Backbone of each chain as nested JSON, in Angstrom:
{
  "chains": [
    {"id": "A", "residues": [
      {"number": 1, "name": "MET", "atoms": {"N": [112.67, 110.147, 99.471], "CA": [112.203, 108.98, 98.729], "C": [113.402, 108.082, 98.377]}},
      {"number": 2, "name": "TRP", "atoms": {"N": [114.381, 108.647, 97.668], "CA": [115.467, 107.832, 97.145], "C": [116.357, 107.199, 98.21]}},
      {"number": 3, "name": "PRO", "atoms": {"N": [116.647, 107.893, 99.319], "CA": [117.577, 107.25, 100.269], "C": [116.988, 106.039, 100.967]}},
      {"number": 4, "name": "ASP", "atoms": {"N": [115.684, 105.841, 100.898], "CA": [115.061, 104.731, 101.616], "C": [115.564, 103.39, 101.083]}},
      {"number": 5, "name": "GLU", "atoms": {"N": [115.885, 102.507, 102.009], "CA": [116.455, 101.207, 101.644], "C": [115.505, 100.38, 100.773]}},
      {"number": 6, "name": "ARG", "atoms": {"N": [114.224, 100.392, 101.125], "CA": [113.265, 99.587, 100.344], "C": [113.138, 100.121, 98.922]}},
      {"number": 7, "name": "VAL", "atoms": {"N": [113.12, 101.453, 98.799], "CA": [113.011, 102.057, 97.473], "C": [114.247, 101.721, 96.642]}},
      {"number": 8, "name": "ALA", "atoms": {"N": [115.408, 101.879, 97.243], "CA": [116.655, 101.615, 96.515], "C": [116.712, 100.164, 96.06]}},
      {"number": 9, "name": "ARG", "atoms": {"N": [116.347, 99.254, 96.94], "CA": [116.379, 97.839, 96.578], "C": [115.392, 97.544, 95.456]}},
      {"number": 10, "name": "TYR", "atoms": {"N": [114.198, 98.136, 95.567], "CA": [113.176, 97.878, 94.546], "C": [113.631, 98.405, 93.18]}},
      {"number": 11, "name": "VAL", "atoms": {"N": [114.201, 99.601, 93.176], "CA": [114.659, 100.176, 91.904], "C": [115.798, 99.344, 91.334]}},
      {"number": 12, "name": "ASN", "atoms": {"N": [116.78, 99.028, 92.146], "CA": [117.926, 98.274, 91.633], "C": [117.526, 96.877, 91.151]}},
      {"number": 13, "name": "ASP", "atoms": {"N": [116.519, 96.279, 91.795], "CA": [116.086, 94.935, 91.41], "C": [115.238, 94.929, 90.14]}},
      {"number": 14, "name": "ASN", "atoms": {"N": [114.582, 96.056, 89.85], "CA": [113.569, 96.015, 88.796], "C": [113.796, 96.942, 87.614]}},
      {"number": 15, "name": "PHE", "atoms": {"N": [114.731, 97.874, 87.739], "CA": [114.912, 98.866, 86.681], "C": [116.393, 99.126, 86.419]}},
      {"number": 16, "name": "LEU", "atoms": {"N": [116.66, 99.615, 85.215], "CA": [117.888, 100.361, 84.986], "C": [117.531, 101.82, 85.229]}},
      {"number": 17, "name": "ALA", "atoms": {"N": [118.362, 102.544, 85.962], "CA": [117.995, 103.893, 86.395], "C": [118.885, 104.949, 85.744]}},
      {"number": 18, "name": "ALA", "atoms": {"N": [118.226, 105.996, 85.233], "CA": [118.948, 107.136, 84.669], "C": [118.395, 108.405, 85.298]}},
      {"number": 19, "name": "ARG", "atoms": {"N": [119.247, 109.404, 85.393], "CA": [118.826, 110.683, 85.993], "C": [119.309, 111.834, 85.128]}},
      {"number": 20, "name": "VAL", "atoms": {"N": [118.422, 112.799, 84.901], "CA": [118.821, 114.075, 84.314], "C": [118.517, 115.151, 85.351]}},
      {"number": 21, "name": "HIS", "atoms": {"N": [119.527, 115.94, 85.646], "CA": [119.408, 116.937, 86.708], "C": [119.312, 118.328, 86.098]}},
      {"number": 22, "name": "VAL", "atoms": {"N": [118.336, 119.088, 86.561], "CA": [118.035, 120.373, 85.935], "C": [119.192, 121.364, 86.036]}},
      {"number": 23, "name": "ARG", "atoms": {"N": [119.98, 121.277, 87.105], "CA": [121.099, 122.223, 87.248], "C": [122.443, 121.609, 86.858]}},
      {"number": 24, "name": "HIS", "atoms": {"N": [122.642, 120.347, 87.187], "CA": [123.944, 119.728, 86.911], "C": [124.114, 119.355, 85.444]}},
      {"number": 25, "name": "ASN", "atoms": {"N": [123.011, 119.127, 84.762], "CA": [123.104, 118.765, 83.349], "C": [121.932, 119.383, 82.592]}},
      {"number": 26, "name": "PRO", "atoms": {"N": [121.93, 120.733, 82.506], "CA": [120.759, 121.428, 81.941], "C": [120.481, 121.088, 80.483]}},
      {"number": 27, "name": "GLU", "atoms": {"N": [121.507, 120.803, 79.698], "CA": [121.255, 120.467, 78.29], "C": [120.509, 119.142, 78.161]}},
      {"number": 28, "name": "ALA", "atoms": {"N": [120.965, 118.155, 78.933], "CA": [120.275, 116.865, 78.905], "C": [118.866, 116.999, 79.465]}},
      {"number": 29, "name": "PHE", "atoms": {"N": [118.735, 117.812, 80.515], "CA": [117.407, 118.008, 81.087], "C": [116.467, 118.588, 80.04]}},
      {"number": 30, "name": "LYS", "atoms": {"N": [116.938, 119.598, 79.313], "CA": [116.094, 120.223, 78.281], "C": [115.732, 119.204, 77.203]}},
      {"number": 31, "name": "GLN", "atoms": {"N": [116.727, 118.45, 76.76], "CA": [116.504, 117.469, 75.695], "C": [115.441, 116.441, 76.087]}},
      {"number": 32, "name": "TYR", "atoms": {"N": [115.609, 115.856, 77.27], "CA": [114.712, 114.749, 77.637], "C": [113.386, 115.249, 78.213]}},
      {"number": 33, "name": "SER", "atoms": {"N": [113.412, 116.424, 78.843], "CA": [112.131, 116.935, 79.337], "C": [111.235, 117.315, 78.167]}},
      {"number": 34, "name": "GLU", "atoms": {"N": [111.832, 117.739, 77.055], "CA": [111.027, 118.028, 75.864], "C": [110.568, 116.735, 75.201]}},
      {"number": 35, "name": "ARG", "atoms": {"N": [111.451, 115.765, 75.122], "CA": [111.095, 114.498, 74.473], "C": [109.945, 113.82, 75.203]}},
      {"number": 36, "name": "TYR", "atoms": {"N": [110.008, 113.859, 76.537], "CA": [109.009, 113.122, 77.317], "C": [107.934, 114.035, 77.921]}},
      {"number": 37, "name": "LYS", "atoms": {"N": [107.953, 115.313, 77.532], "CA": [106.952, 116.249, 78.072], "C": [106.938, 116.202, 79.603]}},
      {"number": 38, "name": "ALA", "atoms": {"N": [108.115, 116.43, 80.177], "CA": [108.27, 116.346, 81.638], "C": [109.022, 117.574, 82.138]}},
      {"number": 39, "name": "PRO", "atoms": {"N": [108.36, 118.739, 82.195], "CA": [109.075, 119.96, 82.567], "C": [109.262, 120.164, 84.062]}},
      {"number": 40, "name": "TRP", "atoms": {"N": [108.57, 119.377, 84.903], "CA": [108.586, 119.625, 86.343], "C": [109.503, 118.623, 87.036]}},
      {"number": 41, "name": "THR", "atoms": {"N": [110.014, 119.017, 88.213], "CA": [110.772, 118.09, 89.05], "C": [110.148, 118.038, 90.438]}},
      {"number": 42, "name": "PRO", "atoms": {"N": [110.221, 116.894, 91.138], "CA": [110.668, 115.635, 90.558], "C": [109.585, 115.007, 89.689]}},
      {"number": 43, "name": "THR", "atoms": {"N": [110.024, 114.459, 88.572], "CA": [109.164, 113.609, 87.745], "C": [109.933, 112.323, 87.472]}},
      {"number": 44, "name": "ILE", "atoms": {"N": [109.285, 111.218, 87.679], "CA": [109.896, 109.905, 87.436], "C": [109.062, 109.179, 86.397]}},
      {"number": 45, "name": "LEU", "atoms": {"N": [109.708, 108.796, 85.307], "CA": [109.027, 108.046, 84.257], "C": [109.431, 106.585, 84.346]}},
      {"number": 46, "name": "LEU", "atoms": {"N": [108.453, 105.708, 84.189], "CA": [108.721, 104.276, 84.137], "C": [108.481, 103.824, 82.706]}},
      {"number": 47, "name": "LEU", "atoms": {"N": [109.561, 103.4, 82.071], "CA": [109.545, 103.039, 80.654], "C": [109.728, 101.534, 80.52]}},
      {"number": 48, "name": "ASP", "atoms": {"N": [109.137, 100.958, 79.462], "CA": [109.412, 99.542, 79.218], "C": [110.754, 99.398, 78.509]}},
      {"number": 49, "name": "ALA", "atoms": {"N": [111.1, 98.169, 78.177], "CA": [112.418, 97.914, 77.592], "C": [112.605, 98.606, 76.246]}},
      {"number": 50, "name": "ASP", "atoms": {"N": [111.491, 98.964, 75.602], "CA": [111.576, 99.669, 74.325], "C": [111.506, 101.186, 74.502]}},
      {"number": 51, "name": "GLY", "atoms": {"N": [111.533, 101.648, 75.73], "CA": [111.545, 103.08, 75.985], "C": [110.174, 103.73, 75.973]}},
      {"number": 52, "name": "VAL", "atoms": {"N": [109.112, 102.914, 75.971], "CA": [107.75, 103.453, 75.957], "C": [107.296, 103.72, 77.397]}},
      {"number": 53, "name": "GLU", "atoms": {"N": [106.783, 104.923, 77.634], "CA": [106.321, 105.285, 78.982], "C": [105.015, 104.577, 79.328]}},
      {"number": 54, "name": "HIS", "atoms": {"N": [104.948, 104.044, 80.559], "CA": [103.714, 103.419, 81.038], "C": [103.193, 104.069, 82.315]}},
      {"number": 55, "name": "HIS", "atoms": {"N": [104.042, 104.834, 82.991], "CA": [103.59, 105.44, 84.246], "C": [104.523, 106.6, 84.567]}},
      {"number": 56, "name": "ARG", "atoms": {"N": [103.963, 107.637, 85.205], "CA": [104.815, 108.73, 85.659], "C": [104.399, 109.166, 87.053]}},
      {"number": 57, "name": "ILE", "atoms": {"N": [105.384, 109.578, 87.816], "CA": [105.177, 110.047, 89.181], "C": [105.671, 111.489, 89.217]}},
      {"number": 58, "name": "GLU", "atoms": {"N": [104.754, 112.41, 89.533], "CA": [105.115, 113.83, 89.557], "C": [104.993, 114.353, 90.978]}},
      {"number": 59, "name": "GLY", "atoms": {"N": [106.028, 115.014, 91.454], "CA": [106.004, 115.59, 92.788], "C": [106.489, 114.613, 93.84]}},
      {"number": 60, "name": "PHE", "atoms": {"N": [106.871, 115.203, 94.98], "CA": [107.37, 114.395, 96.097], "C": [106.267, 113.53, 96.678]}},
      {"number": 61, "name": "LEU", "atoms": {"N": [106.634, 112.337, 97.115], "CA": [105.713, 111.453, 97.838], "C": [106.438, 110.852, 99.035]}},
      {"number": 62, "name": "PRO", "atoms": {"N": [105.706, 110.596, 100.134], "CA": [106.292, 109.819, 101.231], "C": [106.691, 108.427, 100.736]}},
      {"number": 63, "name": "THR", "atoms": {"N": [107.547, 107.773, 101.496], "CA": [108.17, 106.543, 101.014], "C": [107.176, 105.466, 100.606]}},
      {"number": 64, "name": "ASP", "atoms": {"N": [106.19, 105.167, 101.465], "CA": [105.258, 104.094, 101.129], "C": [104.468, 104.409, 99.862]}},
      {"number": 65, "name": "ASP", "atoms": {"N": [104.06, 105.656, 99.735], "CA": [103.314, 106.034, 98.535], "C": [104.202, 105.985, 97.3]}},
      {"number": 66, "name": "PHE", "atoms": {"N": [105.438, 106.383, 97.459], "CA": [106.355, 106.34, 96.321], "C": [106.63, 104.898, 95.897]}},
      {"number": 67, "name": "LEU", "atoms": {"N": [106.882, 104.043, 96.875], "CA": [107.125, 102.637, 96.569], "C": [105.906, 102.013, 95.891]}},
      {"number": 68, "name": "ALA", "atoms": {"N": [104.735, 102.363, 96.378], "CA": [103.501, 101.838, 95.768], "C": [103.357, 102.326, 94.335]}},
      {"number": 69, "name": "GLN", "atoms": {"N": [103.771, 103.56, 94.067], "CA": [103.696, 104.072, 92.696], "C": [104.668, 103.336, 91.776]}},
      {"number": 70, "name": "LEU", "atoms": {"N": [105.845, 103.023, 92.297], "CA": [106.79, 102.241, 91.49], "C": [106.194, 100.868, 91.163]}},
      {"number": 71, "name": "MET", "atoms": {"N": [105.564, 100.257, 92.167], "CA": [104.938, 98.953, 91.952], "C": [103.769, 99.074, 90.973]}},
      {"number": 72, "name": "LEU", "atoms": {"N": [103.025, 100.176, 91.093], "CA": [101.911, 100.414, 90.184], "C": [102.415, 100.546, 88.746]}},
      {"number": 73, "name": "GLY", "atoms": {"N": [103.542, 101.193, 88.591], "CA": [104.113, 101.339, 87.259], "C": [104.471, 100.005, 86.635]}},
      {"number": 74, "name": "ARG", "atoms": {"N": [105.03, 99.121, 87.432], "CA": [105.353, 97.784, 86.903], "C": [104.082, 97.024, 86.548]}},
      {"number": 75, "name": "ALA", "atoms": {"N": [103.074, 97.154, 87.391], "CA": [101.805, 96.471, 87.12], "C": [101.145, 97.037, 85.867]}},
      {"number": 76, "name": "ARG", "atoms": {"N": [101.205, 98.37, 85.719], "CA": [100.62, 99.002, 84.539], "C": [101.334, 98.568, 83.273]}},
      {"number": 77, "name": "THR", "atoms": {"N": [102.637, 98.433, 83.358], "CA": [103.398, 97.997, 82.188], "C": [102.944, 96.61, 81.757]}},
      {"number": 78, "name": "ALA", "atoms": {"N": [102.816, 95.692, 82.707], "CA": [102.345, 94.336, 82.38], "C": [100.929, 94.392, 81.812]}},
      {"number": 79, "name": "PHE", "atoms": {"N": [100.081, 95.239, 82.387], "CA": [98.703, 95.378, 81.899], "C": [98.704, 95.891, 80.457]}},
      {"number": 80, "name": "ASP", "atoms": {"N": [99.474, 96.932, 80.204], "CA": [99.512, 97.518, 78.856], "C": [100.055, 96.532, 77.832]}},
      {"number": 81, "name": "GLN", "atoms": {"N": [100.84, 95.569, 78.298], "CA": [101.41, 94.568, 77.394], "C": [100.556, 93.292, 77.356]}},
      {"number": 82, "name": "ALA", "atoms": {"N": [99.322, 93.396, 77.895], "CA": [98.359, 92.277, 77.888], "C": [98.874, 91.057, 78.645]}},
      {"number": 83, "name": "GLN", "atoms": {"N": [99.723, 91.28, 79.606], "CA": [100.163, 90.188, 80.502], "C": [99.211, 90.187, 81.695]}},
      {"number": 84, "name": "TRP", "atoms": {"N": [98.026, 89.647, 81.468], "CA": [96.93, 89.827, 82.423], "C": [97.215, 89.197, 83.779]}},
      {"number": 85, "name": "ALA", "atoms": {"N": [97.667, 87.956, 83.788], "CA": [97.91, 87.287, 85.071], "C": [99.03, 87.98, 85.853]}},
      {"number": 86, "name": "GLU", "atoms": {"N": [100.085, 88.358, 85.146], "CA": [101.203, 89.036, 85.805], "C": [100.774, 90.4, 86.336]}},
      {"number": 87, "name": "SER", "atoms": {"N": [100.004, 91.109, 85.549], "CA": [99.563, 92.43, 86.019], "C": [98.64, 92.283, 87.223]}},
      {"number": 88, "name": "GLU", "atoms": {"N": [97.728, 91.301, 87.206], "CA": [96.857, 91.116, 88.369], "C": [97.688, 90.825, 89.62]}},
      {"number": 89, "name": "ARG", "atoms": {"N": [98.683, 89.953, 89.462], "CA": [99.53, 89.608, 90.61], "C": [100.223, 90.86, 91.154]}},
      {"number": 90, "name": "ARG", "atoms": {"N": [100.719, 91.706, 90.256], "CA": [101.424, 92.918, 90.706], "C": [100.465, 93.93, 91.329]}},
      {"number": 91, "name": "PHE", "atoms": {"N": [99.281, 94.063, 90.769], "CA": [98.3, 94.984, 91.38], "C": [97.932, 94.492, 92.779]}},
      {"number": 92, "name": "ARG", "atoms": {"N": [97.705, 93.197, 92.921], "CA": [97.296, 92.668, 94.229], "C": [98.429, 92.795, 95.259]}},
      {"number": 93, "name": "GLU", "atoms": {"N": [99.651, 92.717, 94.81], "CA": [100.79, 92.914, 95.726], "C": [100.721, 94.281, 96.397]}},
      {"number": 94, "name": "ILE", "atoms": {"N": [100.32, 95.28, 95.641], "CA": [100.228, 96.636, 96.193], "C": [99.167, 96.689, 97.284]}},
      {"number": 95, "name": "VAL", "atoms": {"N": [97.999, 96.103, 96.992], "CA": [96.896, 96.12, 97.959], "C": [97.29, 95.36, 99.225]}},
      {"number": 96, "name": "GLU", "atoms": {"N": [98.012, 94.257, 99.031], "CA": [98.381, 93.431, 100.189], "C": [99.544, 94.037, 100.982]}},
      {"number": 97, "name": "GLN", "atoms": {"N": [100.551, 94.559, 100.295], "CA": [101.765, 95.005, 100.972], "C": [101.701, 96.458, 101.443]}},
      {"number": 98, "name": "LEU", "atoms": {"N": [100.967, 97.304, 100.691], "CA": [100.891, 98.726, 101.042], "C": [99.431, 99.179, 100.982]}},
      {"number": 99, "name": "PRO", "atoms": {"N": [98.584, 98.583, 101.833], "CA": [97.137, 98.828, 101.726], "C": [96.718, 100.248, 102.059]}},
      {"number": 100, "name": "ASN", "atoms": {"N": [97.569, 100.983, 102.764], "CA": [97.221, 102.361, 103.129], "C": [97.809, 103.399, 102.18]}},
      {"number": 101, "name": "SER", "atoms": {"N": [98.469, 102.947, 101.14], "CA": [99.03, 103.896, 100.174], "C": [97.926, 104.436, 99.276]}},
      {"number": 102, "name": "ASP", "atoms": {"N": [98.195, 105.599, 98.69], "CA": [97.207, 106.187, 97.779], "C": [97.006, 105.337, 96.526]}},
      {"number": 103, "name": "ALA", "atoms": {"N": [97.995, 104.537, 96.184], "CA": [97.896, 103.71, 94.979], "C": [97.042, 102.469, 95.185]}},
      {"number": 104, "name": "ALA", "atoms": {"N": [96.789, 102.102, 96.434], "CA": [96.112, 100.826, 96.702], "C": [94.708, 100.752, 96.092]}},
      {"number": 105, "name": "PRO", "atoms": {"N": [93.863, 101.787, 96.222], "CA": [92.538, 101.686, 95.599], "C": [92.602, 101.528, 94.078]}},
      {"number": 106, "name": "GLU", "atoms": {"N": [93.526, 102.249, 93.467], "CA": [93.69, 102.114, 92.013], "C": [94.132, 100.694, 91.662]}},
      {"number": 107, "name": "ALA", "atoms": {"N": [95.046, 100.163, 92.47], "CA": [95.525, 98.797, 92.236], "C": [94.401, 97.779, 92.403]}},
      {"number": 108, "name": "LEU", "atoms": {"N": [93.552, 97.986, 93.402], "CA": [92.426, 97.072, 93.603], "C": [91.502, 97.082, 92.393]}},
      {"number": 109, "name": "TYR", "atoms": {"N": [91.268, 98.27, 91.856], "CA": [90.41, 98.41, 90.674], "C": [90.974, 97.6, 89.499]}},
      {"number": 110, "name": "TRP", "atoms": {"N": [92.246, 97.833, 89.202], "CA": [92.839, 97.182, 88.029], "C": [93.066, 95.694, 88.25]}},
      {"number": 111, "name": "ALA", "atoms": {"N": [93.229, 95.293, 89.51], "CA": [93.339, 93.857, 89.802], "C": [92.048, 93.136, 89.459]}},
      {"number": 112, "name": "GLY", "atoms": {"N": [90.938, 93.863, 89.48], "CA": [89.68, 93.267, 89.042], "C": [89.518, 93.274, 87.532]}},
      {"number": 113, "name": "VAL", "atoms": {"N": [90.099, 94.267, 86.889], "CA": [89.97, 94.382, 85.436], "C": [90.824, 93.321, 84.723]}},
      {"number": 114, "name": "ALA", "atoms": {"N": [92.026, 93.077, 85.242], "CA": [92.969, 92.199, 84.536], "C": [92.383, 90.808, 84.258]}},
      {"number": 115, "name": "PRO", "atoms": {"N": [91.792, 90.114, 85.243], "CA": [91.222, 88.796, 84.923], "C": [90.039, 88.872, 83.971]}},
      {"number": 116, "name": "TYR", "atoms": {"N": [89.296, 89.966, 84.027], "CA": [88.212, 90.141, 83.063], "C": [88.764, 90.255, 81.647]}},
      {"number": 117, "name": "LYS", "atoms": {"N": [89.857, 90.989, 81.511], "CA": [90.483, 91.103, 80.19], "C": [90.971, 89.745, 79.696]}},
      {"number": 118, "name": "ALA", "atoms": {"N": [91.415, 88.909, 80.629], "CA": [91.938, 87.589, 80.243], "C": [90.835, 86.636, 79.832]}},
      {"number": 119, "name": "THR", "atoms": {"N": [89.671, 86.712, 80.487], "CA": [88.647, 85.68, 80.303], "C": [87.343, 86.196, 79.714]}},
      {"number": 120, "name": "GLY", "atoms": {"N": [87.08, 87.472, 79.859], "CA": [85.783, 87.998, 79.447], "C": [84.685, 87.715, 80.46]}},
      {"number": 121, "name": "ASN", "atoms": {"N": [85.042, 87.066, 81.549], "CA": [84.075, 86.72, 82.599], "C": [83.981, 87.881, 83.596]}},
      {"number": 122, "name": "PRO", "atoms": {"N": [82.788, 88.456, 83.751], "CA": [82.674, 89.64, 84.613], "C": [82.689, 89.338, 86.107]}},
      {"number": 123, "name": "VAL", "atoms": {"N": [82.89, 88.089, 86.489], "CA": [82.839, 87.758, 87.92], "C": [83.884, 88.542, 88.718]}},
      {"number": 124, "name": "SER", "atoms": {"N": [85.052, 88.793, 88.13], "CA": [86.091, 89.532, 88.863], "C": [85.712, 91.006, 89.025]}},
      {"number": 125, "name": "LEU", "atoms": {"N": [84.956, 91.537, 88.06], "CA": [84.498, 92.92, 88.19], "C": [83.474, 93.027, 89.322]}},
      {"number": 126, "name": "LYS", "atoms": {"N": [82.55, 92.072, 89.356], "CA": [81.538, 92.092, 90.416], "C": [82.195, 91.948, 91.794]}},
      {"number": 127, "name": "ALA", "atoms": {"N": [83.162, 91.042, 91.888], "CA": [83.857, 90.845, 93.168], "C": [84.6, 92.106, 93.588]}},
      {"number": 128, "name": "THR", "atoms": {"N": [85.163, 92.793, 92.606], "CA": [85.896, 94.029, 92.92], "C": [84.934, 95.125, 93.362]}},
      {"number": 129, "name": "GLY", "atoms": {"N": [83.81, 95.226, 92.681], "CA": [82.8, 96.194, 93.108], "C": [82.356, 95.936, 94.542]}},
      {"number": 130, "name": "GLN", "atoms": {"N": [82.183, 94.665, 94.868], "CA": [81.819, 94.311, 96.243], "C": [82.941, 94.666, 97.218]}},
      {"number": 131, "name": "ALA", "atoms": {"N": [84.17, 94.407, 96.811], "CA": [85.309, 94.691, 97.687], "C": [85.383, 96.177, 98.035]}},
      {"number": 132, "name": "PHE", "atoms": {"N": [85.024, 97.019, 97.084], "CA": [85.054, 98.458, 97.339], "C": [83.976, 98.898, 98.315]}},
      {"number": 133, "name": "LYS", "atoms": {"N": [82.988, 98.06, 98.551], "CA": [81.981, 98.416, 99.553], "C": [82.532, 98.251, 100.967]}},
      {"number": 134, "name": "GLY", "atoms": {"N": [83.641, 97.488, 101.066], "CA": [84.232, 97.266, 102.375], "C": [85.464, 98.094, 102.656]}},
      {"number": 135, "name": "ARG", "atoms": {"N": [86.018, 98.711, 101.627], "CA": [87.236, 99.505, 101.833], "C": [87.369, 100.552, 100.724]}},
      {"number": 136, "name": "TYR", "atoms": {"N": [88.088, 101.578, 101.012], "CA": [88.374, 102.65, 100.041], "C": [87.091, 103.289, 99.483]}},
      {"number": 137, "name": "GLN", "atoms": {"N": [86.032, 103.344, 100.313], "CA": [84.734, 103.817, 99.797], "C": [84.77, 105.26, 99.31]}},
      {"number": 138, "name": "ASP", "atoms": {"N": [85.652, 106.071, 99.894], "CA": [85.654, 107.493, 99.565], "C": [86.646, 107.849, 98.461]}},
      {"number": 139, "name": "THR", "atoms": {"N": [87.013, 106.905, 97.65], "CA": [87.978, 107.174, 96.59], "C": [87.279, 107.186, 95.232]}},
      {"number": 140, "name": "PRO", "atoms": {"N": [87.892, 107.85, 94.259], "CA": [87.321, 107.826, 92.899], "C": [87.223, 106.408, 92.342]}},
      {"number": 141, "name": "TRP", "atoms": {"N": [88.123, 105.524, 92.791], "CA": [88.13, 104.155, 92.255], "C": [86.911, 103.378, 92.721]}},
      {"number": 142, "name": "ALA", "atoms": {"N": [86.418, 103.68, 93.914], "CA": [85.175, 103.052, 94.377], "C": [84.005, 103.511, 93.514]}},
      {"number": 143, "name": "LYS", "atoms": {"N": [84.009, 104.782, 93.139], "CA": [82.945, 105.28, 92.254], "C": [82.99, 104.566, 90.904]}},
      {"number": 144, "name": "LYS", "atoms": {"N": [84.206, 104.414, 90.379], "CA": [84.337, 103.76, 89.072], "C": [83.874, 102.315, 89.122]}},
      {"number": 145, "name": "ALA", "atoms": {"N": [84.15, 101.64, 90.246], "CA": [83.795, 100.225, 90.373], "C": [82.337, 100.029, 90.772]}},
      {"number": 146, "name": "SER", "atoms": {"N": [81.654, 101.117, 91.121], "CA": [80.279, 100.968, 91.638], "C": [79.331, 100.434, 90.567]}},
      {"number": 147, "name": "VAL", "atoms": {"N": [79.652, 100.612, 89.305], "CA": [78.766, 100.106, 88.242], "C": [78.869, 98.594, 88.082]}},
      {"number": 148, "name": "TRP", "atoms": {"N": [79.834, 97.99, 88.726], "CA": [80.047, 96.545, 88.555], "C": [79.198, 95.707, 89.502]}},
      {"number": 149, "name": "THR", "atoms": {"N": [78.526, 96.338, 90.458], "CA": [77.763, 95.551, 91.436], "C": [76.277, 95.59, 91.106]}}
    ]},
    {"id": "B", "residues": [
      {"number": 1, "name": "MET", "atoms": {"N": [122.197, 101.017, 100.901], "CA": [122.155, 100.727, 99.47], "C": [121.855, 102.019, 98.701]}},
      {"number": 2, "name": "LYS", "atoms": {"N": [122.58, 102.244, 97.616], "CA": [122.331, 103.406, 96.775], "C": [121.809, 102.949, 95.42]}},
      {"number": 3, "name": "ILE", "atoms": {"N": [121.052, 103.827, 94.794], "CA": [120.542, 103.518, 93.455], "C": [121.615, 103.866, 92.432]}},
      {"number": 4, "name": "ASP", "atoms": {"N": [121.787, 102.986, 91.48], "CA": [122.807, 103.173, 90.456], "C": [122.263, 104.06, 89.338]}},
      {"number": 5, "name": "PHE", "atoms": {"N": [122.092, 105.373, 89.68], "CA": [121.639, 106.311, 88.656], "C": [122.781, 106.618, 87.704]}},
      {"number": 6, "name": "ARG", "atoms": {"N": [122.462, 106.617, 86.418], "CA": [123.465, 107.007, 85.438], "C": [122.962, 108.191, 84.619]}},
      {"number": 7, "name": "SER", "atoms": {"N": [123.896, 108.996, 84.121], "CA": [123.524, 110.235, 83.428], "C": [123.431, 110.065, 81.917]}},
      {"number": 8, "name": "ASP", "atoms": {"N": [123.982, 108.967, 81.381], "CA": [123.923, 108.732, 79.931], "C": [122.605, 108.022, 79.61]}},
      {"number": 9, "name": "VAL", "atoms": {"N": [121.582, 108.829, 79.365], "CA": [120.24, 108.281, 79.183], "C": [120.185, 107.359, 77.964]}},
      {"number": 10, "name": "GLU", "atoms": {"N": [120.814, 107.774, 76.874], "CA": [120.756, 106.946, 75.659], "C": [121.371, 105.576, 75.901]}},
      {"number": 11, "name": "ARG", "atoms": {"N": [122.466, 105.53, 76.638], "CA": [123.118, 104.267, 76.946], "C": [122.189, 103.386, 77.786]}},
      {"number": 12, "name": "VAL", "atoms": {"N": [121.55, 103.993, 78.752], "CA": [120.629, 103.23, 79.607], "C": [119.455, 102.694, 78.782]}},
      {"number": 13, "name": "LEU", "atoms": {"N": [118.926, 103.523, 77.883], "CA": [117.813, 103.056, 77.039], "C": [118.259, 101.901, 76.143]}},
      {"number": 14, "name": "GLN", "atoms": {"N": [119.463, 102.0, 75.624], "CA": [119.983, 100.917, 74.782], "C": [120.162, 99.637, 75.586]}},
      {"number": 15, "name": "GLU", "atoms": {"N": [120.677, 99.772, 76.797], "CA": [120.869, 98.591, 77.64], "C": [119.53, 97.985, 78.048]}},
      {"number": 16, "name": "GLY", "atoms": {"N": [118.558, 98.854, 78.303], "CA": [117.231, 98.352, 78.637], "C": [116.673, 97.491, 77.516]}},
      {"number": 17, "name": "LYS", "atoms": {"N": [116.848, 97.967, 76.299], "CA": [116.353, 97.209, 75.14], "C": [117.112, 95.891, 74.996]}},
      {"number": 18, "name": "ALA", "atoms": {"N": [118.425, 95.958, 75.139], "CA": [119.245, 94.753, 74.977], "C": [118.961, 93.721, 76.056]}},
      {"number": 19, "name": "GLU", "atoms": {"N": [118.745, 94.197, 77.276], "CA": [118.525, 93.28, 78.407], "C": [117.049, 93.01, 78.663]}},
      {"number": 20, "name": "GLN", "atoms": {"N": [116.185, 93.659, 77.855], "CA": [114.731, 93.555, 78.055], "C": [114.362, 93.888, 79.508]}},
      {"number": 21, "name": "LYS", "atoms": {"N": [114.895, 95.016, 79.978], "CA": [114.656, 95.449, 81.346], "C": [114.044, 96.854, 81.331]}},
      {"number": 22, "name": "PRO", "atoms": {"N": [113.049, 97.104, 82.188], "CA": [112.45, 98.442, 82.24], "C": [113.455, 99.498, 82.69]}},
      {"number": 23, "name": "VAL", "atoms": {"N": [113.13, 100.748, 82.342], "CA": [114.007, 101.87, 82.665], "C": [113.237, 102.874, 83.525]}},
      {"number": 24, "name": "LEU", "atoms": {"N": [113.902, 103.341, 84.558], "CA": [113.377, 104.437, 85.38], "C": [114.162, 105.685, 85.022]}},
      {"number": 25, "name": "LEU", "atoms": {"N": [113.459, 106.731, 84.615], "CA": [114.105, 107.995, 84.248], "C": [113.652, 109.08, 85.216]}},
      {"number": 26, "name": "ASP", "atoms": {"N": [114.631, 109.614, 85.955], "CA": [114.365, 110.583, 87.017], "C": [114.739, 111.988, 86.555]}},
      {"number": 27, "name": "PHE", "atoms": {"N": [113.745, 112.878, 86.52], "CA": [114.002, 114.299, 86.271], "C": [114.094, 114.959, 87.634]}},
      {"number": 28, "name": "SER", "atoms": {"N": [115.274, 115.455, 87.96], "CA": [115.533, 115.838, 89.335], "C": [116.086, 117.256, 89.459]}},
      {"number": 29, "name": "ALA", "atoms": {"N": [115.769, 117.872, 90.605], "CA": [116.415, 119.12, 91.004], "C": [116.955, 118.982, 92.418]}},
      {"number": 30, "name": "ALA", "atoms": {"N": [117.007, 117.763, 92.913], "CA": [117.394, 117.522, 94.295], "C": [118.883, 117.789, 94.501]}},
      {"number": 31, "name": "PRO", "atoms": {"N": [119.281, 118.222, 95.686], "CA": [120.708, 118.397, 95.987], "C": [121.449, 117.092, 95.786]}},
      {"number": 32, "name": "MET", "atoms": {"N": [122.638, 117.202, 95.216], "CA": [123.428, 115.989, 94.946], "C": [124.747, 116.046, 95.716]}}
    ]}
  ]
}
């Protein structure tokens, strides 16, 4: 995951990165794994500027899926901070750029929720429910969106 | 390109707050 050029560029462009290693720095690993309830490796936490967790990635993932999870974390952070337009844009980027990643159906779901949160108009939910009839039908996110149609 | 991972987590968290930049925290057992 980490040696990939796209992943490295994305991380360096969007995050400050810290690492605690279970063998090289066991005291720090114990301290932070307890603080963040993260006993397993690899676990990657995406925190906002105030140190609040918004997304976590547990276990190895192939590069595209890992990159999509990093993008999902940024989108989730914007969503949690009520930045509806920004979060929608970031969710849609995942669907457009990495449509075959495991994160894409989840991103499609939340890309429909974000404009609804901004306006209260359910048209984006209905459109998203319809979109799931054409793709990602066998995912839990299609089931969740099925009530919108 | 390599990722600029740092081991001083508290320093990184402080810089994140000061720069209003998100932080990625990696719990790793990978060979280094």
